[in-house]
Backbone as CSV, one residue per row, in Angstrom:
resi,resn,N_x,N_y,N_z,CA_x,CA_y,CA_z,C_x,C_y,C_z
1,MET,0.829,-1.204,0.000,0.000,0.000,0.000,0.860,1.249,0.000
2,ALA,1.907,1.241,0.821,2.807,2.403,0.886,3.527,2.597,-0.441
3,GLU,3.905,1.478,-1.090,4.580,1.576,-2.384,3.656,2.201,-3.419
4,ALA,2.383,1.827,-3.393,1.424,2.389,-4.344,1.261,3.881,-4.115
5,ILE,1.238,4.297,-2.847,1.107,5.723,-2.541,2.326,6.489,-3.042
6,GLY,3.550,5.895,-2.871,4.769,6.535,-3.349,4.772,6.679,-4.864
7,LEU,4.369,5.642,-5.567,4.294,5.715,-7.023,3.268,6.749,-7.463
8,GLY,2.132,6.769,-6.768,1.094,7.742,-7.106,1.580,9.165,-6.940
9,ALA,2.348,9.428,-5.880,2.876,10.774,-5.651,3.876,11.159,-6.738
10,SER,4.704,10.200,-7.146,5.684,10.480,-8.202,4.993,10.812,-9.517
11,VAL,3.961,10.043,-9.842,3.247,10.290,-11.095,2.512,11.625,-11.051
12,VAL,1.899,11.942,-9.915,1.211,13.230,-9.781,2.203,14.381,-9.956
13,THR,3.385,14.230,-9.368,4.429,15.259,-9.517,4.815,15.429,-10.983
14,LEU,4.941,14.310,-11.697,5.293,14.375,-13.113,4.181,15.033,-13.936
15,VAL,2.952,14.753,-13.594,1.835,15.397,-14.300,1.912,16.916,-14.116
16,GLN,2.189,17.343,-12.891,2.281,18.780,-12.614,3.486,19.411,-13.324
17,LEU,4.638,18.710,-13.301,5.844,19.249,-13.931,5.688,19.361,-15.449
18,THR,5.102,18.326,-16.070,4.917,18.389,-17.523,3.940,19.502,-17.896
19,ALA,2.929,19.709,-17.069,1.990,20.802,-17.335,2.698,22.150,-17.209
20,GLN,3.540,22.261,-16.194,4.293,23.508,-16.001,5.259,23.743,-17.158
21,LEU,5.958,22.687,-17.576,6.905,22.814,-18.675,6.193,23.180,-19.980
22,ALA,5.044,22.565,-20.195,4.284,22.883,-21.407,3.828,24.335,-21.400
23,ALA,3.403,24.824,-20.218,2.935,26.209,-20.125,4.080,27.186,-20.403
24,VAL,5.243,26.922,-19.800,6.390,27.805,-20.008,6.830,27.782,-21.471
25,SER,6.859,26.607,-22.089,7.263,26.485,-23.488,6.312,27.255,-24.395
26,PHE,5.013,27.180,-24.088,4.051,27.926,-24.885,4.288,29.436,-24.774
27,LYS,4.725,29.870,-23.609,5.010,31.305,-23.450,6.186,31.729,-24.326
28,TYR,7.198,30.869,-24.374,8.339,31.168,-25.247,7.903,31.174,-26.707
29,ILE,7.101,30.185,-27.075,6.643,30.118,-28.462,5.776,31.308,-28.813
30,GLY,4.969,31.732,-27.857,4.095,32.879,-28.099,4.853,34.187,-28.221
31,GLY,6.088,34.247,-27.744,6.861,35.482,-27.770,7.640,35.694,-29.038
32,VAL,7.634,34.718,-29.902,8.387,34.839,-31.165,7.443,34.590,-32.332
33,LYS,7.823,35.084,-33.490,6.969,34.905,-34.650,7.017,33.464,-35.142
34,GLN,8.136,32.853,-35.089,8.251,31.489,-35.581,9.233,30.728,-34.691
35,ALA,8.687,29.796,-33.901,9.523,29.036,-32.963,10.357,28.023,-33.714
36,ARG,11.509,27.737,-33.153,12.399,26.762,-33.775,11.785,25.368,-33.702
37,ASP,12.236,24.480,-34.597,11.669,23.139,-34.700,11.875,22.338,-33.418
38,GLU,13.044,22.453,-32.814,13.309,21.659,-31.613,12.412,22.055,-30.445
39,ILE,12.028,23.378,-30.436,11.131,23.825,-29.351,9.737,23.234,-29.571
40,GLN,9.275,23.281,-30.809,7.970,22.694,-31.118,7.971,21.176,-30.838
41,LYS,9.083,20.534,-31.166,9.198,19.097,-30.877,9.154,18.840,-29.386
42,LEU,9.814,19.739,-28.632,9.799,19.623,-27.174,8.369,19.722,-26.644
43,VAL,7.636,20.709,-27.124,6.252,20.892,-26.659,5.405,19.665,-26.986
44,TYR,5.587,19.125,-28.199,4.818,17.929,-28.596,5.115,16.743,-27.678
45,GLU,6.417,16.527,-27.407,6.794,15.391,-26.570,6.296,15.565,-25.135
46,ILE,6.382,16.807,-24.645,5.933,17.052,-23.266,4.423,16.809,-23.160
47,ARG,3.675,17.265,-24.153,2.227,17.045,-24.122,1.913,15.542,-24.206
48,SER,2.618,14.825,-25.059,2.408,13.369,-25.154,2.763,12.679,-23.847
49,LEU,3.879,13.127,-23.263,4.323,12.527,-22.000,3.333,12.819,-20.884
50,SER,2.752,14.026,-20.914,1.746,14.370,-19.901,0.533,13.436,-19.990
51,THR,0.130,13.111,-21.218,-0.995,12.177,-21.403,-0.644,10.787,-20.870
52,VAL,0.593,10.357,-21.102,1.033,9.053,-20.599,0.999,9.025,-19.082
53,PHE,1.497,10.104,-18.458,1.492,10.165,-17.000,0.066,10.161,-16.449
54,ALA,-0.843,10.823,-17.139,-2.248,10.823,-16.701,-2.818,9.406,-16.732
55,ASN,-2.471,8.639,-17.780,-2.926,7.244,-17.853,-2.293,6.382,-16.771
56,LEU,-1.003,6.647,-16.477,-0.369,5.921,-15.367,-1.057,6.222,-14.046
57,GLU,-1.454,7.476,-13.863,-2.149,7.858,-12.626,-3.464,7.100,-12.487
58,VAL,-4.174,6.929,-13.600,-5.421,6.162,-13.572,-5.157,4.717,-13.157
59,CYS,-4.087,4.115,-13.715,-3.734,2.727,-13.368,-3.424,2.591,-11.884
60,ILE,-2.725,3.586,-11.350,-2.377,3.539,-9.928,-3.625,3.675,-9.071
61,GLN,-4.525,4.543,-9.484,-5.735,4.763,-8.704,-6.644,3.548,-8.687
62,ASP,-6.776,2.851,-9.837,-7.639,1.657,-9.849,-6.906,0.393,-9.412
63,GLY,-5.607,0.522,-9.067,-4.869,-0.613,-8.517,-4.409,-1.623,-9.532
64,SER,-4.526,-1.337,-10.819,-4.108,-2.300,-11.845,-2.627,-2.140,-12.164
65,GLY,-1.931,-3.233,-12.341,-0.521,-3.206,-12.727,0.411,-2.681,-11.661
66,SER,0.079,-2.878,-10.398,0.940,-2.355,-9.330,2.330,-2.990,-9.367
67,THR,2.375,-4.300,-9.707,3.677,-4.981,-9.786,4.528,-4.412,-10.917
68,GLN,3.931,-4.222,-12.087,4.673,-3.685,-13.222,5.106,-2.240,-12.984
69,LEU,4.214,-1.448,-12.384,4.545,-0.039,-12.147,5.687,0.110,-11.149
70,LYS,5.829,-0.846,-10.242,6.935,-0.763,-9.285,8.285,-0.839,-10.003
71,GLU,8.311,-1.531,-11.153,9.554,-1.613,-11.917,9.943,-0.262,-12.521
72,LEU,8.995,0.656,-12.610,9.256,1.979,-13.187,9.670,3.009,-12.145
73,GLU,9.769,2.583,-10.906,10.022,3.551,-9.839,11.306,4.358,-10.101
74,ASP,12.395,3.680,-10.467,13.661,4.389,-10.734,13.531,5.310,-11.941
75,SER,12.882,4.823,-12.995,12.710,5.638,-14.198,11.846,6.860,-13.909
76,LEU,10.826,6.691,-13.084,9.964,7.824,-12.726,10.757,8.878,-11.949
77,GLN,11.588,8.429,-11.044,12.401,9.375,-10.264,13.395,10.127,-11.151
78,LYS,14.066,9.406,-12.061,15.021,10.054,-12.968,14.308,11.043,-13.883
79,CYS,13.158,10.635,-14.403,12.391,11.524,-15.287,11.951,12.779,-14.539
80,THR,11.530,12.575,-13.306,11.114,13.722,-12.490,12.268,14.699,-12.298
81,LEU,13.420,14.168,-11.971,14.592,15.013,-11.740,14.990,15.779,-13.009
82,GLU,15.007,15.093,-14.136,15.416,15.749,-15.386,14.436,16.867,-15.770
83,ILE,13.158,16.602,-15.666,12.164,17.630,-16.021,12.249,18.804,-15.053
84,LYS,12.425,18.507,-13.766,12.507,19.572,-12.769,13.713,20.479,-13.036
85,ASN,14.843,19.889,-13.338,16.045,20.691,-13.629,15.855,21.535,-14.888
86,PHE,15.222,20.932,-15.879,15.004,21.664,-17.127,14.065,22.839,-16.896
87,VAL,13.022,22.626,-16.092,12.064,23.709,-15.812,12.746,24.825,-15.028
88,GLU,13.594,24.482,-14.072,14.272,25.498,-13.271,15.205,26.356,-14.136
89,LYS,15.871,25.742,-15.121,16.738,26.506,-16.029,15.923,27.357,-16.991
90,LEU,14.761,26.812,-17.363,13.927,27.523,-18.335,13.167,28.669,-17.685
91,GLU,12.812,28.524,-16.417,12.012,29.542,-15.726,12.648,29.844,-14.374
92,PRO,13.661,30.682,-14.334,14.303,31.016,-13.058,13.309,31.648,-12.099
93,THR,13.546,31.489,-10.808,12.647,32.020,-9.790,12.626,33.549,-9.828
94,GLY,11.432,34.117,-9.767,11.298,35.576,-9.726,11.136,36.208,-11.088
95,TRP,11.277,35.418,-12.165,11.106,35.999,-13.499,9.621,36.072,-13.817
96,SER,9.255,37.201,-14.410,7.856,37.407,-14.774,7.638,36.968,-16.204
97,ALA,6.385,36.777,-16.569,6.057,36.366,-17.932,6.401,37.447,-18.932
98,LYS,6.297,38.704,-18.512,6.615,39.818,-19.418,8.081,39.812,-19.776
99,LYS,8.942,39.596,-18.781,10.384,39.527,-19.044,10.694,38.315,-19.913
100,MET,9.947,37.202,-19.677,10.229,35.969,-20.401,9.930,36.144,-21.883
101,ILE,8.886,36.877,-22.174,8.525,37.089,-23.579,9.634,37.820,-24.329
102,SER,10.285,38.720,-23.599,11.349,39.510,-24.254,12.650,38.741,-24.372
103,LEU,12.698,37.542,-23.706,13.922,36.753,-23.739,13.898,35.771,-24.893
104,THR,15.060,35.354,-25.249,15.175,34.303,-26.250,15.241,32.958,-25.553
105,TRP,15.059,31.905,-26.343,15.096,30.522,-25.796,16.469,30.280,-25.211
106,PRO,16.542,29.888,-23.905,17.833,29.836,-23.222,18.700,28.637,-23.608
107,PHE,18.166,27.711,-24.380,18.933,26.503,-24.702,19.297,26.501,-26.185
108,LYS,20.445,25.923,-26.407,20.836,25.725,-27.789,20.076,24.541,-28.372
109,VAL,20.159,24.383,-29.663,19.422,23.309,-30.328,19.828,21.958,-29.774
110,LYS,21.123,21.723,-29.634,21.596,20.419,-29.133,21.122,20.184,-27.711
111,GLU,21.156,21.226,-26.881,20.708,21.078,-25.487,19.225,20.723,-25.432
112,THR,18.457,21.370,-26.278,17.014,21.052,-26.300,16.781,19.621,-26.763
113,LEU,17.463,19.247,-27.828,17.297,17.884,-28.333,17.826,16.843,-27.358
114,ASP,18.897,17.203,-26.622,19.411,16.274,-25.601,18.388,16.049,-24.488
115,PHE,17.533,17.028,-24.289,16.463,16.843,-23.288,15.278,16.092,-23.904
116,VAL,14.993,16.402,-25.166,13.835,15.769,-25.819,14.075,14.281,-26.008
117,LEU,15.290,13.891,-26.371,15.582,12.486,-26.654,15.275,11.559,-25.473
118,PRO,15.762,11.847,-24.262,15.390,10.965,-23.140,13.902,11.014,-22.824
119,MET,13.257,12.184,-23.079,11.808,12.247,-22.851,11.072,11.284,-23.784
120,GLU,11.589,11.170,-25.024,10.997,10.205,-25.954,11.182,8.781,-25.459
121,ARG,12.364,8.514,-24.919,12.627,7.159,-24.397,11.723,6.864,-23.202
122,TYR,11.600,7.868,-22.320,10.690,7.676,-21.170,9.258,7.424,-21.649
123,LYS,8.873,8.194,-22.649,7.512,8.036,-23.164,7.314,6.628,-23.710
124,LEU,8.268,6.139,-24.511,8.162,4.792,-25.057,8.163,3.734,-23.952
125,LEU,9.010,3.966,-22.953,9.071,3.017,-21.839,7.745,2.964,-21.089
126,PHE,7.210,4.137,-20.795,5.953,4.183,-20.047,4.782,3.686,-20.896
127,LEU,4.830,3.994,-22.208,3.787,3.478,-23.096,3.826,1.956,-23.169
128,LEU,5.047,1.423,-23.229,5.187,-0.033,-23.239,4.624,-0.644,-21.966
129,MET,4.919,0.028,-20.839,4.391,-0.481,-19.574,2.870,-0.385,-19.555
130,LEU,2.320,0.723,-20.071,0.862,0.845,-20.139,0.263,-0.255,-21.014
131,LYS,0.970,-0.530,-22.142,0.494,-1.597,-23.019,0.524,-2.942,-22.307
132,THR,1.589,-3.167,-21.541,1.698,-4.418,-20.777,0.577,-4.525,-19.756
133,ILE,0.340,-3.414,-19.056,-0.722,-3.408,-18.044,-2.082,-3.647,-18.706
134,GLU,-2.279,-2.980,-19.850,-3.547,-3.144,-20.555,-3.729,-4.580,-21.029
135,THR,-2.646,-5.173,-21.548,-2.725,-6.570,-22.000,-3.037,-7.508,-20.840
136,LYS,-2.331,-7.275,-19.728,-2.577,-8.113,-18.562,-4.008,-7.932,-18.045
137,LYS,-4.483,-6.674,-18.105,-5.841,-6.415,-17.652,-6.849,-7.152,-18.539
138,LYS,-6.569,-7.131,-19.870,-7.457,-7.849,-20.772,-7.421,-9.344,-20.502
139,GLU,-6.202,-9.866,-20.239,-6.085,-11.292,-19.926,-6.831,-11.619,-18.634
140,GLU,-6.666,-10.729,-17.644,-7.383,-10.953,-16.384,-8.889,-10.889,-16.604
141,ASN,-9.304,-9.944,-17.449,-10.733,-9.846,-17.740,-11.233,-11.093,-18.460
142,ARG,-10.391,-11.588,-19.425,-10.779,-12.826,-20.096,-10.825,-13.989,-19.119
143,SER,-9.834,-14.019,-18.221,-9.827,-15.093,-17.216,-11.057,-14.991,-16.320
144,ARG,-11.363,-13.731,-15.935,-12.559,-13.545,-15.102,-13.819,-13.951,-15.866
145,SER,-13.839,-13.598,-17.166,-15.001,-13.969,-17.978,-15.144,-15.479,-18.061
146,LYS,-13.976,-16.163,-18.300,-14.018,-17.620,-18.358,-14.446,-18.201,-17.007
147,LEU,-13.904,-17.592,-15.937,-14.276,-18.080,-14.608,-15.761,-17.858,-14.350
148,ILE,-16.249,-16.687,-14.783,-17.674,-16.399,-14.607,-18.514,-17.377,-15.412
149,GLU,-18.072,-17.632,-16.675,-18.800,-18.595,-17.501,-18.797,-19.980,-16.867
150,ALA,-17.612,-20.358,-16.333,-17.529,-21.670,-15.672,-18.454,-21.720,-14.461
151,ASN,-18.431,-20.618,-13.689,-19.315,-20.570,-12.513,-20.775,-20.597,-12.917
152,VAL,-21.080,-19.887,-14.027,-22.458,-19.900,-14.519,-22.870,-21.310,-14.913
153,GLN,-21.948,-22.024,-15.587,-22.248,-23.399,-15.966,-22.435,-24.286,-14.738
154,ILE,-21.557,-24.060,-13.745,-21.691,-24.849,-12.507,-23.015,-24.553,-11.828
155,VAL,-23.333,-23.252,-11.753,-24.608,-22.866,-11.134,-25.774,-23.449,-11.931
156,GLY,-25.635,-23.392,-13.289,-26.690,-23.977,-14.123,-26.851,-25.464,-13.861
157,ALA,-25.702,-26.145,-13.705,-25.769,-27.582,-13.407,-26.436,-27.827,-12.056
158,HIS,-26.070,-26.990,-11.062,-26.694,-27.120,-9.746,-28.191,-26.854,-9.826
159,VAL,-28.549,-25.831,-10.606,-29.974,-25.512,-10.755,-30.712,-26.688,-11.393
160,GLN,-30.081,-27.288,-12.413,-30.701,-28.446,-13.059,-30.831,-29.612,-12.085
161,ASP,-29.778,-29.804,-11.271,-29.846,-30.862,-10.254,-30.992,-30.600,-9.279
162,ILE,-31.121,-29.325,-8.894,-32.205,-28.971,-7.965,-33.553,-29.230,-8.617
163,LYS,-33.668,-28.849,-9.915,-34.925,-29.112,-10.619,-35.215,-30.611,-10.659
164,ASN,-34.168,-31.406,-10.940,-34.356,-32.856,-10.973,-34.777,-33.381,-9.601
165,ASP,-34.117,-32.854,-8.556,-34.478,-33.277,-7.193,-35.926,-32.907,-6.876
166,VAL,-36.316,-31.703,-7.291,-37.698,-31.261,-7.045,-38.680,-32.160,-7.794
167,GLN,-38.319,-32.494,-9.064,-39.174,-33.377,-9.848,-39.290,-34.753,-9.196
168,GLU,-38.147,-35.255,-8.733,-38.164,-36.554,-8.050,-38.980,-36.485,-6.772
169,MET,-38.820,-35.369,-6.048,-39.586,-35.206,-4.810,-41.079,-35.155,-5.099
170,ASN,-41.442,-34.430,-6.179,-42.857,-34.375,-6.550,-43.385,-35.754,-6.900
171,THR,-42.554,-36.546,-7.602,-42.957,-37.913,-7.938,-43.172,-38.732,-6.669
172,ARG,-42.243,-38.562,-5.718,-42.380,-39.297,-4.456,-43.622,-38.852,-3.688
173,VAL,-43.897,-37.550,-3.736,-45.096,-37.039,-3.051,-46.350,-37.654,-3.661
174,GLU,-46.374,-37.715,-5.015,-47.518,-38.333,-5.680,-47.624,-39.804,-5.298
175,TYR,-46.469,-40.475,-5.218,-46.472,-41.885,-4.828,-47.005,-42.045,-3.404
176,ILE,-46.581,-41.135,-2.525,-47.054,-41.183,-1.140,-48.555,-40.917,-1.076
177,LYS,-49.015,-39.939,-1.899,-50.450,-39.653,-1.933,-51.239,-40.881,-2.362
178,ASP,-50.722,-41.568,-3.411,-51.394,-42.793,-3.859,-51.382,-43.839,-2.753
179,GLY,-50.231,-43.943,-2.048,-50.155,-44.893,-0.938,-51.147,-44.561,0.169
180,VAL,-51.250,-43.274,0.481,-52.212,-42.841,1.514,-53.636,-43.173,1.084
181,GLN,-53.921,-42.942,-0.223,-55.257,-43.259,-0.732,-55.540,-44.756,-0.623
182,ASP,-54.512,-45.565,-0.958,-54.671,-47.018,-0.828,-54.894,-47.412,0.624
183,VAL,-54.136,-46.763,1.525,-54.311,-47.061,2.956,-55.727,-46.711,3.409
184,LYS,-56.218,-45.545,2.928,-57.585,-45.151,3.292,-58.589,-46.180,2.773
185,TYR,-58.369,-46.602,1.510,-59.282,-47.592,0.922,-59.225,-48.907,1.711
186,THR,-57.986,-49.339,2.020,-57.822,-50.576,2.791,-58.433,-50.442,4.184
187,THR,-58.226,-49.272,4.797,-58.804,-49.034,6.130,-60.320,-49.101,6.076
188,GLY,-60.891,-48.518,4.996,-62.343,-48.582,4.843,-62.818,-50.022,4.709
189,ASN,-62.081,-50.820,3.936,-62.448,-52.229,3.788,-62.337,-52.964,5.117
190,ILE,-61.252,-52.643,5.863,-61.083,-53.292,7.173,-62.228,-52.919,8.102
191,GLU,-62.601,-51.625,8.080,-63.716,-51.192,8.933,-65.010,-51.914,8.551
192,ASN,-65.233,-52.054,7.233,-66.433,-52.779,6.790,-66.375,-54.235,7.218
193,ASN,-65.185,-54.834,7.079,-65.042,-56.236,7.501,-65.259,-56.383,9.004
194,VAL,-64.717,-55.424,9.762,-64.910,-55.470,11.221,-66.393,-55.366,11.566
195,GLN,-67.094,-54.465,10.840,-68.526,-54.318,11.088,-69.273,-55.601,10.735
196,ASP,-68.840,-56.223,9.618,-69.469,-57.497,9.241,-69.220,-58.554,10.309
197,VAL,-67.976,-58.577,10.821,-67.670,-59.554,11.890,-68.533,-59.292,13.119
198,LYS,-68.659,-57.982,13.463,-69.507,-57.632,14.620,-70.949,-58.097,14.396
199,ASN,-71.438,-57.852,13.179,-72.812,-58.268,12.876,-72.941,-59.781,12.944
200,ASN,-71.918,-60.485,12.399,-71.960,-61.951,12.452,-71.932,-62.455,13.890
201,ILE,-71.062,-61.792,14.691,-70.998,-62.189,16.111,-72.347,-61.928,16.791
202,LYS,-72.933,-60.776,16.449,-74.231,-60.437,17.033,-75.287,-61.458,16.615
203,ASP,-75.246,-61.827,15.315,-76.201,-62.827,14.838,-75.976,-64.168,15.521
204,LEU,-74.671,-64.518,15.679,-74.372,-65.781,16.354,-74.843,-65.764,17.799
205,MET,-74.608,-64.618,18.464,-75.069,-64.507,19.847,-76.588,-64.574,19.919
206,THR,-77.260,-63.905,18.961,-78.727,-63.945,18.943,-79.216,-65.378,18.705
207,GLU,-78.573,-66.045,17.740,-78.946,-67.432,17.467,-78.658,-68.323,18.666
208,SER,-77.512,-68.064,19.314,-77.180,-68.853,20.510,-78.187,-68.613,21.613
209,GLU,-78.566,-67.330,21.776,-79.565,-67.026,22.807,-80.908,-67.675,22.460
210,ARG,-81.263,-67.631,21.157,-82.532,-68.256,20.748,-82.493,-69.761,21.006
211,GLN,-81.361,-70.353,20.622,-81.244,-71.787,20.865,-81.281,-72.095,22.362
212,SER,-80.629,-71.217,23.141,-80.663,-71.426,24.595,-82.073,-71.294,25.135
213,ASP,-82.818,-70.273,24.609,-84.222,-70.114,25.044,-85.060,-71.319,24.640
214,ASP,-84.826,-71.785,23.394,-85.564,-72.973,22.938,-85.255,-74.180,23.808
215,LYS,-83.966,-74.264,24.203,-83.578,-75.408,25.041,-84.249,-75.326,26.401
216,ARG,-84.247,-74.099,26.983,-84.893,-73.953,28.297,-86.403,-74.199,28.197
217,ARG,-87.011,-73.706,27.090,-88.457,-73.923,26.886,-88.747,-75.417,26.767
218,THR,-87.901,-76.091,25.971,-88.110,-77.537,25.799,-87.950,-78.270,27.127
219,GLU,-86.916,-77.852,27.885,-86.704,-78.498,29.189,-87.882,-78.237,30.119
220,ALA,-88.406,-76.992,30.071,-89.551,-76.671,30.933,-90.777,-77.487,30.526
221,LEU,-91.020,-77.586,29.193,-92.164,-78.367,28.721,-91.999,-79.835,29.062
222,ASN,-90.790,-80.334,28.904,-90.543,-81.737,29.260,-90.722,-81.979,30.758
223,TRP,-90.368,-80.920,31.536,-90.562,-81.057,32.992,-92.034,-81.109,33.328
224,LEU,-92.808,-80.270,32.578,-94.257,-80.307,32.809,-94.864,-81.599,32.277
225,TYR,-94.508,-81.936,31.051,-95.022,-83.163,30.440,-94.073,-83.576,29.349
226,PRO,-93.482,-84.768,29.450,-92.463,-85.152,28.478,-93.024,-85.525,27.120
227,GLY,-94.309,-85.783,27.033,-94.875,-86.172,25.752,-95.254,-84.972,24.915
228,THR,-96.022,-85.272,23.773,-96.455,-84.189,22.897,-97.737,-83.589,23.416
229,CYS,-97.982,-82.350,23.010,-99.187,-81.629,23.458,-100.450,-82.288,22.922
230,ASN,-100.418,-82.777,21.723,-101.605,-83.410,21.126,-101.996,-84.650,21.898
231,GLU,-100.990,-85.440,22.256,-101.277,-86.646,23.034,-101.919,-86.287,24.374
232,ARG,-101.366,-85.231,25.024,-101.909,-84.801,26.311,-103.322,-84.270,26.172
233,HIS,-103.577,-83.560,25.074,-104.914,-83.003,24.847,-105.927,-84.111,24.625
234,LEU,-105.541,-85.079,23.820,-106.448,-86.195,23.583,-106.703,-86.966,24.867
235,GLU,-105.656,-87.122,25.662,-105.817,-87.853,26.919,-106.775,-87.127,27.853
236,ILE,-106.662,-85.837,27.958,-107.532,-85.044,28.829,-108.942,-85.049,28.279
237,SER,-109.051,-84.969,26.959,-110.396,-84.969,26.350,-111.113,-86.279,26.617
238,ARG,-110.387,-87.361,26.591,-111.014,-88.659,26.855,-111.487,-88.775,28.303
239,ARG,-110.807,-88.116,29.197,-111.158,-88.182,30.617,-112.279,-87.226,30.983
240,ARG,-112.701,-86.325,30.076,-113.715,-85.323,30.375,-115.099,-85.986,30.496
241,LYS,-115.833,-85.600,31.536,-117.191,-86.097,31.761,-118.168,-85.315,30.915
242,LYS,-119.258,-85.930,30.566,-120.280,-85.279,29.760,-120.904,-84.132,30.529
243,ASP,-121.163,-83.075,29.859,-121.783,-81.845,30.387,-120.930,-81.154,31.440
244,THR,-119.647,-81.501,31.458,-118.750,-80.831,32.408,-118.594,-79.362,32.017
245,GLY,-118.761,-78.457,33.012,-118.573,-77.027,32.784,-119.790,-76.295,32.319
246,LEU,-120.884,-77.017,32.057,-122.068,-76.311,31.578,-122.745,-75.534,32.688
247,TRP,-122.392,-75.860,33.917,-123.013,-75.189,35.045,-122.791,-73.691,35.025
248,ILE,-121.661,-73.286,34.357,-121.339,-71.862,34.380,-122.346,-71.010,33.633
249,PHE,-122.989,-71.645,32.641,-123.953,-70.875,31.846,-125.250,-70.653,32.598
250,ASP,-125.415,-71.395,33.702,-126.644,-71.233,34.493,-126.467,-70.229,35.608
251,THR,-125.325,-69.672,35.756,-125.092,-68.699,36.827,-125.791,-67.391,36.512
252,PRO,-126.209,-66.676,37.550,-126.911,-65.396,37.338,-126.047,-64.391,36.579
253,GLU,-124.755,-64.427,36.814,-123.888,-63.455,36.144,-123.900,-63.643,34.641
254,VAL,-123.805,-64.909,34.240,-123.812,-65.172,32.802,-125.166,-64.821,32.210
255,GLN,-126.236,-65.147,32.960,-127.561,-64.818,32.482,-127.732,-63.318,32.367
256,ASP,-127.277,-62.571,33.367,-127.360,-61.101,33.290,-126.513,-60.552,32.139
257,TRP,-125.348,-61.174,31.939,-124.479,-60.737,30.837,-125.136,-60.957,29.498
258,VAL,-125.767,-62.159,29.409,-126.477,-62.467,28.153,-127.596,-61.480,27.924
259,GLU,-128.270,-61.097,29.008,-129.374,-60.135,28.894,-128.872,-58.691,28.921
260,ASN,-127.568,-58.488,28.932,-126.945,-57.128,28.892,-127.337,-56.275,30.085
261,THR,-127.480,-56.911,31.237,-127.792,-56.127,32.433,-126.599,-56.024,33.367
262,LEU,-125.465,-56.722,33.041,-124.275,-56.714,33.899,-123.076,-56.243,33.090
263,PRO,-122.295,-55.280,33.657,-121.072,-54.825,32.933,-120.097,-55.970,32.733
264,LYS,-119.409,-55.959,31.605,-118.493,-57.046,31.250,-117.372,-57.182,32.248
265,SER,-116.855,-56.036,32.758,-115.739,-56.109,33.710,-116.151,-56.826,34.977
266,GLN,-117.365,-56.559,35.441,-117.829,-57.236,36.656,-118.085,-58.702,36.389
267,LEU,-118.577,-59.001,35.176,-118.831,-60.386,34.821,-117.547,-61.186,34.854
268,ILE,-116.501,-60.619,34.276,-115.228,-61.329,34.211,-114.724,-61.583,35.626
269,GLY,-114.792,-60.579,36.488,-114.298,-60.764,37.858,-115.085,-61.809,38.604
270,ASP,-116.427,-61.805,38.468,-117.246,-62.784,39.161,-116.987,-64.183,38.658
271,MET,-116.790,-64.300,37.323,-116.559,-65.610,36.755,-115.229,-66.180,37.225
272,VAL,-114.222,-65.373,37.294,-112.940,-65.845,37.783,-113.054,-66.302,39.224
273,PHE,-113.782,-65.519,40.030,-113.947,-65.879,41.434,-114.650,-67.209,41.574
274,ARG,-115.719,-67.406,40.753,-116.484,-68.629,40.848,-115.654,-69.840,40.380
275,VAL,-114.905,-69.626,39.263,-114.133,-70.753,38.748,-113.081,-71.147,39.739
276,LEU,-112.357,-70.117,40.257,-111.265,-70.433,41.177,-111.800,-70.916,42.517
277,GLY,-112.989,-70.450,42.865,-113.542,-70.837,44.166,-114.381,-72.069,44.119
278,LYS,-114.640,-72.607,42.880,-115.494,-73.774,42.754,-114.748,-75.016,43.268
279,PRO,-115.365,-75.845,44.080,-114.702,-77.048,44.554,-114.398,-77.984,43.391
280,SER,-113.314,-78.687,43.450,-112.949,-79.623,42.385,-113.726,-80.905,42.522
């Protein structure tokens, strides 16, 4: 981080120095009718170099090419020193712009070209470094793009897997629903079968109770008389005396009943009393 800050300060200084040098050179050019070729070449190179430094400043600010830019640290310092010395000779302290206009260019042609030549080399060096940084940035961008594409494919594969899992889960849910429906159907059948069993048991118990009642009735009848009822009836009929029981029709109650002078309820009570009270 500290190295990046140092490089950034050096580049900012160079941007300021090239701007200052360009401004001073323009003042010299503006003071003469026709500037010499080497001065115009100097201005062109300084302006080009200023643009290069501005691009380097952008690289430093966005953090790209920090490793490559560190290799330029010595060149940046030397370039800074050379430009600073040239500016100090070109614009002495305390000189006004008015005095400068009246002055001639303080450097000879060879001196100017000796300064321009290394500036061209610095420019080519820094341009090459910018090209390297740009190439590396493009490669990194391509790598990032490939990585993003790979990640997208991986995510797509995961999404497809999730869709497949969801589809399988839905199939299982449908299978479970069918199973639950079958269980409900089977449970209903079991309940019906249980009810049928209950009804059968109830019928069996009813039949058993009926048979038990029939058995007790038969035992009671056999206890009273072991033979058949018809045989007993015939036997009793044979033992009956002639005109037996006719006496009841001669009773006053029956006569009154026949003549409708006695209520039926009283007749029934009197008849029962007489029958039960009659000597055998």
